[in-house]
C-alpha positions as YAML, in Angstrom:
chain: A
units: angstrom
residues:
- id: 1
  name: MET
  ca: [-16.90, 43.69, -18.24]
- id: 2
  name: GLU
  ca: [-13.44, 44.95, -16.21]
- id: 3
  name: GLU
  ca: [-11.96, 42.82, -14.52]
- id: 4
  name: VAL
  ca: [-11.25, 43.32, -10.46]
- id: 5
  name: SER
  ca: [-7.62, 41.46, -9.47]
- id: 6
  name: HIS
  ca: [-6.97, 40.78, -6.05]
- id: 7
  name: MET
  ca: [-3.89, 40.68, -5.50]
- id: 8
  name: MET
  ca: [-1.91, 39.83, -2.39]
- id: 9
  name: ARG
  ca: [0.46, 42.18, -1.29]
- id: 10
  name: LEU
  ca: [2.26, 42.87, 2.00]
- id: 11
  name: HIS
  ca: [0.52, 45.93, 2.36]
- id: 12
  name: ASN
  ca: [-2.92, 44.03, 1.84]
- id: 13
  name: LEU
  ca: [-2.07, 41.19, 4.27]
- id: 14
  name: ARG
  ca: [-5.31, 40.08, 6.66]
- id: 15
  name: PRO
  ca: [-5.43, 37.27, 8.57]
- id: 16
  name: ARG
  ca: [-8.18, 34.60, 7.68]
- id: 17
  name: PRO
  ca: [-11.21, 35.45, 9.00]
- id: 18
  name: GLY
  ca: [-11.81, 33.47, 12.07]
- id: 19
  name: SER
  ca: [-8.78, 32.30, 12.70]
- id: 20
  name: ARG
  ca: [-7.90, 35.37, 15.39]
- id: 21
  name: HIS
  ca: [-9.93, 34.59, 18.59]
- id: 22
  name: ARG
  ca: [-10.10, 36.40, 21.79]
- id: 23
  name: VAL
  ca: [-8.16, 35.73, 24.28]
- id: 24
  name: LYS
  ca: [-9.79, 34.89, 27.69]
- id: 25
  name: ARG
  ca: [-8.47, 37.08, 29.75]
- id: 26
  name: LEU
  ca: [-8.68, 36.29, 33.57]
- id: 27
  name: GLY
  ca: [-8.93, 37.96, 36.81]
- id: 28
  name: CYS
  ca: [-10.45, 41.33, 35.79]
- id: 29
  name: GLY
  ca: [-12.89, 41.75, 38.09]
- id: 30
  name: GLU
  ca: [-16.29, 39.84, 38.51]
- id: 31
  name: SER
  ca: [-18.04, 41.65, 36.11]
- id: 32
  name: SER
  ca: [-15.87, 40.55, 33.66]
- id: 33
  name: GLY
  ca: [-17.10, 36.43, 33.99]
- id: 34
  name: HIS
  ca: [-13.71, 35.44, 34.80]
- id: 35
  name: GLY
  ca: [-13.16, 37.57, 38.34]
- id: 36
  name: LYS
  ca: [-12.48, 35.85, 41.40]
- id: 37
  name: THR
  ca: [-11.43, 32.02, 40.76]
- id: 38
  name: SER
  ca: [-10.83, 32.53, 37.34]
- id: 39
  name: GLY
  ca: [-12.84, 29.95, 35.81]
- id: 40
  name: LYS
  ca: [-10.70, 27.31, 38.64]
- id: 41
  name: GLY
  ca: [-13.82, 26.14, 40.66]
- id: 42
  name: HIS
  ca: [-13.36, 26.70, 44.54]
- id: 43
  name: LYS
  ca: [-10.24, 25.29, 45.85]
- id: 44
  name: GLY
  ca: [-9.10, 21.60, 45.23]
- id: 45
  name: GLN
  ca: [-5.92, 20.28, 43.35]
- id: 46
  name: LYS
  ca: [-6.57, 21.55, 40.36]
- id: 47
  name: ALA
  ca: [-7.36, 25.14, 41.85]
- id: 48
  name: ARG
  ca: [-3.72, 25.46, 43.19]
- id: 49
  name: SER
  ca: [-0.81, 26.84, 41.30]
- id: 50
  name: GLY
  ca: [1.52, 24.60, 39.72]
- id: 51
  name: GLY
  ca: [-1.19, 21.70, 40.47]
- id: 52
  name: SER
  ca: [-1.82, 19.44, 38.23]
- id: 53
  name: ILE
  ca: [-2.44, 15.69, 37.85]
- id: 54
  name: ARG
  ca: [-0.77, 13.45, 35.32]
- id: 55
  name: LEU
  ca: [-2.40, 11.88, 32.22]
- id: 56
  name: GLY
  ca: [-4.35, 8.69, 32.93]
- id: 57
  name: PHE
  ca: [-4.10, 9.33, 37.02]
- id: 58
  name: GLU
  ca: [-7.01, 7.99, 38.75]
- id: 59
  name: GLY
  ca: [-6.82, 9.24, 41.99]
- id: 60
  name: GLY
  ca: [-5.00, 5.97, 42.97]
- id: 61
  name: GLN
  ca: [-7.58, 3.76, 42.16]
- id: 62
  name: MET
  ca: [-5.57, 1.05, 40.06]
- id: 63
  name: PRO
  ca: [-5.55, 3.06, 36.50]
- id: 64
  name: LEU
  ca: [-7.53, 1.53, 33.20]
- id: 65
  name: ILE
  ca: [-4.26, 0.80, 31.35]
- id: 66
  name: ARG
  ca: [-3.25, -1.47, 34.35]
- id: 67
  name: ARG
  ca: [-6.93, -2.79, 34.43]
- id: 68
  name: LEU
  ca: [-7.03, -4.52, 30.81]
- id: 69
  name: PRO
  ca: [-5.06, -7.78, 29.82]
- id: 70
  name: LYS
  ca: [-2.28, -7.50, 27.97]
- id: 71
  name: ARG
  ca: [-2.41, -9.32, 24.42]
- id: 72
  name: GLY
  ca: [-0.65, -10.03, 21.32]
- id: 73
  name: PHE
  ca: [2.81, -9.47, 20.22]
- id: 74
  name: ASN
  ca: [4.59, -6.34, 18.62]
- id: 75
  name: ASN
  ca: [7.15, -6.43, 16.61]
- id: 76
  name: ALA
  ca: [8.18, -2.97, 16.43]
- id: 77
  name: ALA
  ca: [10.91, -3.94, 19.28]
- id: 78
  name: PHE
  ca: [12.78, -6.23, 16.27]
- id: 79
  name: HIS
  ca: [11.69, -3.47, 13.56]
- id: 80
  name: LYS
  ca: [15.48, -3.03, 11.56]
- id: 81
  name: HIS
  ca: [15.76, 0.34, 11.01]
- id: 82
  name: PHE
  ca: [17.70, 1.61, 7.37]
- id: 83
  name: ALA
  ca: [18.68, 4.76, 6.29]
- id: 84
  name: ILE
  ca: [17.27, 6.12, 3.42]
- id: 85
  name: VAL
  ca: [18.74, 8.10, 0.49]
- id: 86
  name: ASN
  ca: [17.37, 8.68, -3.01]
- id: 87
  name: VAL
  ca: [19.28, 8.40, -6.62]
- id: 88
  name: SER
  ca: [19.00, 12.14, -6.38]
- id: 89
  name: ASP
  ca: [20.80, 13.14, -3.18]
- id: 90
  name: LEU
  ca: [23.53, 11.60, -4.76]
- id: 91
  name: ASN
  ca: [24.30, 14.03, -7.37]
- id: 92
  name: ALA
  ca: [25.93, 16.20, -4.48]
- id: 93
  name: PHE
  ca: [28.96, 13.74, -5.39]
- id: 94
  name: GLU
  ca: [31.78, 14.53, -8.14]
- id: 95
  name: ALA
  ca: [31.63, 11.95, -10.83]
- id: 96
  name: GLY
  ca: [34.26, 8.91, -9.63]
- id: 97
  name: THR
  ca: [33.08, 9.05, -5.83]
- id: 98
  name: VAL
  ca: [33.32, 6.40, -3.75]
- id: 99
  name: VAL
  ca: [29.92, 6.67, -1.88]
- id: 100
  name: ASN
  ca: [29.96, 4.86, 1.35]
- id: 101
  name: GLU
  ca: [28.57, 5.10, 4.86]
- id: 102
  name: GLN
  ca: [31.32, 7.24, 6.03]
- id: 103
  name: LEU
  ca: [30.97, 9.96, 3.32]
- id: 104
  name: LEU
  ca: [27.22, 10.11, 3.51]
- id: 105
  name: ARG
  ca: [27.12, 10.46, 7.05]
- id: 106
  name: LYS
  ca: [29.94, 13.37, 6.68]
- id: 107
  name: SER
  ca: [27.69, 15.24, 3.91]
- id: 108
  name: ASN
  ca: [24.82, 14.81, 6.95]
- id: 109
  name: LEU
  ca: [22.51, 12.65, 3.83]
- id: 110
  name: ILE
  ca: [22.24, 10.36, 6.70]
- id: 111
  name: ARG
  ca: [22.48, 10.30, 10.53]
- id: 112
  name: GLY
  ca: [21.57, 8.89, 14.18]
- id: 113
  name: GLN
  ca: [21.54, 4.99, 14.22]
- id: 114
  name: PHE
  ca: [20.49, 2.28, 12.12]
- id: 115
  name: VAL
  ca: [21.46, -1.14, 10.65]
- id: 116
  name: GLY
  ca: [22.61, 0.00, 7.00]
- id: 117
  name: ILE
  ca: [21.46, 2.11, 4.15]
- id: 118
  name: LYS
  ca: [19.41, 1.75, 1.54]
- id: 119
  name: ILE
  ca: [19.53, 3.36, -1.81]
- id: 120
  name: LEU
  ca: [15.63, 4.09, -3.36]
- id: 121
  name: GLY
  ca: [15.14, 5.04, -7.30]
- id: 122
  name: ASP
  ca: [14.00, 8.86, -6.72]
- id: 123
  name: GLY
  ca: [15.17, 11.53, -8.83]
- id: 124
  name: GLU
  ca: [18.20, 10.89, -11.52]
- id: 125
  name: LEU
  ca: [21.65, 10.61, -11.78]
- id: 126
  name: LYS
  ca: [23.75, 12.21, -13.73]
- id: 127
  name: HIS
  ca: [27.28, 11.15, -13.61]
- id: 128
  name: ASP
  ca: [29.01, 8.02, -12.79]
- id: 129
  name: LEU
  ca: [29.70, 7.10, -9.16]
- id: 130
  name: LYS
  ca: [30.83, 3.95, -6.81]
- id: 131
  name: VAL
  ca: [28.37, 3.32, -4.51]
- id: 132
  name: GLU
  ca: [28.83, 1.03, -1.49]
- id: 133
  name: VAL
  ca: [25.15, 0.13, 0.59]
- id: 134
  name: ASP
  ca: [23.22, -2.35, 2.60]
- id: 135
  name: LYS
  ca: [20.58, -2.33, 0.14]
- id: 136
  name: ILE
  ca: [19.52, -1.01, -3.30]
- id: 137
  name: SER
  ca: [16.07, -0.95, -5.14]
- id: 138
  name: PRO
  ca: [16.02, -2.21, -8.73]
- id: 139
  name: THR
  ca: [15.05, 1.17, -10.10]
- id: 140
  name: ALA
  ca: [18.01, 2.99, -8.40]
- id: 141
  name: ARG
  ca: [20.57, 0.07, -8.91]
- id: 142
  name: GLU
  ca: [19.00, 0.68, -12.86]
- id: 143
  name: LYS
  ca: [19.67, 4.06, -12.56]
- id: 144
  name: ILE
  ca: [23.37, 4.28, -11.37]
- id: 145
  name: GLU
  ca: [24.19, 1.73, -13.37]
- id: 146
  name: LYS
  ca: [22.59, 3.83, -16.81]
- id: 147
  name: ALA
  ca: [24.86, 6.55, -15.64]
- id: 148
  name: GLY
  ca: [27.82, 4.12, -15.64]
- id: 149
  name: GLY
  ca: [28.35, 3.55, -11.86]
- id: 150
  name: THR
  ca: [28.85, 0.42, -9.89]
- id: 151
  name: VAL
  ca: [26.75, -0.66, -7.28]
- id: 152
  name: THR
  ca: [28.31, -3.01, -4.55]
- id: 153
  name: VAL
  ca: [25.77, -4.25, -1.92]
- id: 154
  name: ARG
  ca: [27.50, -4.87, 1.40]
- id: 155
  name: GLU
  ca: [26.65, -8.29, 2.90]
- id: 156
  name: ALA
  ca: [28.76, -8.34, 6.12]
- id: 157
  name: ARG
  ca: [26.69, -7.49, 8.69]
- id: 158
  name: SER
  ca: [23.52, -9.72, 7.77]
- id: 159
  name: VAL
  ca: [25.74, -12.59, 7.14]
- id: 160
  name: GLY
  ca: [28.31, -12.32, 10.00]
- id: 161
  name: LYS
  ca: [24.92, -12.73, 12.53]
- id: 162
  name: ASN
  ca: [23.24, -15.73, 10.33]
- id: 163
  name: GLN
  ca: [26.51, -17.56, 11.11]
- id: 164
  name: ALA
  ca: [26.96, -16.48, 14.52]
- id: 165
  name: GLU
  ca: [23.03, -17.71, 15.09]
- id: 166
  name: VAL
  ca: [23.88, -21.16, 13.23]
- id: 167
  name: ALA
  ca: [27.14, -21.52, 14.77]
- id: 168
  name: SER
  ca: [25.61, -20.97, 18.60]
- id: 169
  name: SER
  ca: [22.38, -23.04, 17.73]
- id: 170
  name: GLU
  ca: [24.54, -26.11, 16.76]
- id: 171
  name: GLY
  ca: [27.05, -25.38, 19.57]
- id: 172
  name: GLU
  ca: [30.26, -24.93, 18.12]
- id: 173
  name: PRO
  ca: [32.66, -22.41, 18.56]
- id: 174
  name: ASP
  ca: [33.53, -20.22, 15.58]
- id: 175
  name: ALA
  ca: [36.92, -17.88, 16.02]
- id: 176
  name: ALA
  ca: [35.88, -15.61, 13.06]
- id: 177
  name: VAL
  ca: [32.55, -14.65, 14.15]
- id: 178
  name: GLY
  ca: [33.13, -14.70, 17.71]
- id: 179
  name: THR
  ca: [30.28, -17.45, 19.47]
- id: 180
  name: ALA
  ca: [32.88, -18.45, 22.10]
- id: 181
  name: LYS
  ca: [31.18, -16.16, 24.83]
- id: 182
  name: PRO
  ca: [27.48, -17.24, 24.43]
- id: 183
  name: ARG
  ca: [29.03, -21.19, 24.98]
- id: 184
  name: VAL
  ca: [30.72, -20.15, 27.92]
- id: 185
  name: ARG
  ca: [27.52, -18.12, 29.08]
- id: 186
  name: LYS
  ca: [25.73, -21.38, 29.18]
- id: 187
  name: THR
  ca: [27.80, -23.55, 30.69]
- id: 188
  name: LYS
  ca: [28.23, -21.41, 33.70]
- id: 189
  name: SER
  ca: [24.35, -21.15, 33.75]
- id: 190
  name: ARG
  ca: [23.94, -24.94, 33.92]
- id: 191
  name: LYS
  ca: [26.68, -25.22, 36.74]
- id: 192
  name: LYS
  ca: [24.94, -22.85, 38.62]
- id: 193
  name: LYS
  ca: [21.44, -24.79, 38.02]
- id: 194
  name: SER
  ca: [23.55, -28.25, 38.85]
- id: 195
  name: GLU
  ca: [24.75, -26.71, 42.28]
...
């Protein structure tokens, strides 16, 4: 039995049956079915050119989204966003390189705003590197150290913030963290209330 091979080549490329739909041609005479008003009906706001109604608008009536009660709490506003870098991405650097935030930004591996950098263990590392990050998975740490590299976890950002919160709650100024300003603001607000 002879096998018939349907090999896809440039000369026999065809769109998938049913994927191409006939374009609705408007204003082509009354016999076309889409003449005269072209499917827009008679007059009114939606029949005008450029006339549109925004999503959720109910003609001036209080819209549904504002009529419904708002309940619960959403933590999305307080979510901490970390820039993710995989172990396989670090192969772009030469052996013995110090990989930090500045170098990762320069190489376009990370971009935008974030709280810190986290290394994940996807892939394999071919040579030793000195990595300075805020968070790292156990797998990624094991792979970097196995390749002869070192991992330094930066804790300055998170520790400084916690110290500032503790100091401000106790009301003790800390020169290193710089919590004297919030205390001054509190005394000003108290004076205004007393006045």
